[in-house]
N, C-alpha and C positions, 0 to 999 in steps of 0.2 A: 094349654095346648099354645106352643107357639107363633103368634101371629110374623108372616112372611113382612117385611116391607118392599118396593120396589123402586129402584133408584132414582125416579125424578121424581118420587112422591114429595109433593110440598103442604108444609103447613097449612091448617084455613086460615091461617093470620095473616102468610104471606102473600096468599095469593089474594087477597082482599086489596092487600097492600099493592101490585101488579095488576090487578084490573083498576084501582084507581089512577096508580099513574099511567096507564092505558086511554085511559079516558080522561087525563090531561093533555097528554100527547095531544090525544084528536082533538080536542077543542081547540089546541096552540095553533097546530095544523089547519087547523079549517080556518080561524081567525086569520090566520098569514096569509090563506089562499086567497080569501072573499077581500082581505084587506088590499092584498096587492092587486087583485083585478081591481077593484074600485081605482085605485091613484092611478093604473094604467090609464082606465076607461077615460079618467079627469085630465090625463095629462097628453093622452091623445084631440081629447075634445078642445084642448087648448091650442095643438098645435095645426088641429084643422082651420081651426079658425082662425089663424094666423096667417094659413095658405089660402085659407080662402080671400081673408082682404088683400095679400098680396096679389091675387089672380084679380079679383075688382079692381087693382091698384093697374096692374098693367093694361086692363081691357079698355078702362077710362082713358090712358094715355096712347095708347094705339087707337082710339075712336077722335082723340085729339088731335094726333096728327095726321090722320085719314082726312080731316078737315083741313086741318093748316095746309097739307101740302096735294091738294085736288084740283088738279089742274080742269080750269070749266074752259067752255067754249071761248076763242080769243081772235081778232083781226091781227094776224100773221103782216100787216103790213106795220104793226107798231111793234114789234118783238123787241125789248128791251137786252143790254149785254147779258144781264142777271137772269132774264128769263129763257134768254137761249140757250144760255149754261144748262137751266135746268132743263128743258128741253133736249139737251143732246148736244148742240149746235157746237161745231168748232169754235175758234174766234176770227176763222180767215173766211167762214161762211156766214158769221153775223156781219164779216167789216163789209163781205158783200152787199146783202142786205142793204146795211145803212148806206152805203154809196148809191145803192140803185135807188132808194128813196131818198137822196140827195139831189138828185138829180129831178126830184119833182115827177117821179114815175110811179105807178101804183100795180101792187100785184093783184090780180084780180081772179085766182085761179090757182089749183095745186101746182098744175103744169107751168105757172108763170113762176111758182117758187121754187118747182125743183131748177128752171132753166137760169134763174139768177142765182140763189145758193150754190147751186151743184152738190149739193146733199146726197147721200149715199139712199139706194132706196130702201136700207131695212130702216134707217132713221124717218124718212117722209111717211112710208107706213103706220109706223108707231104716232103720230103727232098729226096727220095730214089730217083725221077724223076729229079733233078739235077747232079745226080752222071754222071761221066766221067769215065769211066777205060780206063789204056792204051790197047793199042794192044799187045798181048801175045806175040809176037815175038820184042817188045821191051819190056817188063817188064823181058822175058827171058836174055834178050841180060843186063840189068844192071844188072839183077844177076849173070852171066856169071863176071862180073865186081868186084863184090865185092867178088869172092871165093878168100879163103885163097891162099895166096901166098908165105907163108914163112912155116919156120918148125920149130914148139916147140919142145923147151927142155926140157929134163928130168927134175925133181925134183931137183936132185940132182945139176945140171948145170944151173940152175934159179937164182939168184939175188933177194935179200929179197927186196919187192917193201917198207917195212916202210924204209929201209935204202937207196934206191936208190935217184940222188939229180937230180935238174932240168938237169944240164949241161949233164948226163949219157942218161938220156933221148933223148935229142936231138941227142948225138952224135952215139946213140949207134940202137936207130929205129928211126930217123930222124923225129920225132914227131915237127911240128913248135911251136917255143917258148912258145906263149902264151900259149898253150894246155899242155905243160910240167908242166908250172905253174899253171893252174889252178890245177891239177892233186895232184901237192904238197901242194899248201894250200888249198884243200878239207881234204888231211894225215893229215896236219897240226891241222884244228880245228876240227878234230874227234880225234886228242890224238897222230894216228895212226891206221892204219887199222886193225880190227878184222879179219875178210875175204877176199878173193877173190872178191866176190859177191860185196861188197862195192864200188867196181870202176864203177859198174853200174848207182850210182848216179849222177857218172863227164858226167858234158853236153860234150862228144865230140860222134866223130863218133864211129861205133861197130867195125869199121874194126881195127879201131886204138888202143882200148879198148883189140878186139884179139888179138893184132899185142904186147900188152905191156905184158899182159899174158904168150904169149907164152915165152918170156925169163923173167917177175920177177915172182915172187909170194910171200904172205903174210910167212917168215918163221918165226920171232918174232913177234906175234901179241901183242895187246896191252892188257894188263892184265886188267882186271873189272874183278867189284863182279855183277851178273847180278843182276835186283830191281823184288822181288815179285810184279808184276802189278796188284795183286790183295788187294793187304794189302800198296801201293804205297804210298805215298802224293803228291801233286802236286807239291813241291819241286823236289822230286825224280823223276818223270814222266817229267818234264820239262830238267832235265840234260838226257835226250835221248838225240841224236840227229836230231832225226825224228819227234820229238814232239814240239811243240811253247805251247806257255801258254794256247790260247783257246782249243787247243788239248787236253793238261794233264786236265783242265775242263770238259772237256766232257767224257773223257773214266773215270773220277774218278764220276760223276755224273750216267753215265751209269752204273755203277759198283754196286755202291746204290744201283738204281731202279733196277735195274735184279738180283743183288745178283753176288758171286763169278763167274769169266767164265771157262770153263774146256776147252778150245780151243780160240787160237789167233783169228780164220777167224770169232767168232763171233765179233770182233769189228768191222767189215764190216759194220754193222747196224748203228753205226756209221757214220750220214751223214759229208761228206766231209773227210771219213778215206778212202788211199787206200789201200789197199790189196795187192797192186803190188809189197811194199815195205817188207812187211811181215815176208818174210824172212829174212830181214839185220836188223829190228827190233826187230826179235827173239833173238837176239844177244847180245843183252841187257836186254832181260826180263826174267822170268822166271814166271809159273805160282802156283808155292807153294816153 
């Protein structure tokens, strides 16, 4: 009897071989799958650890910066140039405040600060909550201590401020030596004072300035030829003690664009120009 063979009939030995091969492939694929998962999990864990370290580092820096730049309540009477800049005040507004304080006047309220500095309301609203004004009795006590305690001499009795020496200032007025040296050096830098008001530009205590002017005055002012600001060259403007090269350029450009000025107050429109010194600047300039 002839046995009929199917087309796909496989010998038992081949079936066993195929089974073993399939089993090997299955084990290999399973091993590869689990190895890949374990590797990725380990890799992900490493990246997560690095990421966490970066986050903690950034968080630490943020906390540190917050501590460093945190602004605490302060007395607005003692705002320095740097603090004023950090608070958002312009150089002109800071100069107004310093000019007011140089007159030995005090700011006792938010409205006083607004009137003196003329800052915009948006800036005032942001910084006003930080203002901490001294108690009135302390303020009055300080004013009492700064009252004039010396008698001013007459013009005839006073000595010439342009001829006084460091030694005389130390002996006659009991000024600290470094203060006396600072005044004489500034006088020499100017080539001599033109007016008593130029003493305002020397950074010393107001009480010391008052004491000096009670015994000295400018009797032999420096002889200078005033410069017509509307016609002056850059070189001539730089010769004015209160102007540097950049300011001279700004003044020249301002006049060329706007036309001749008729009042020195117009220079206040120039960014960075301090009107607080305008009365001393006028000693060197004329409008025609």
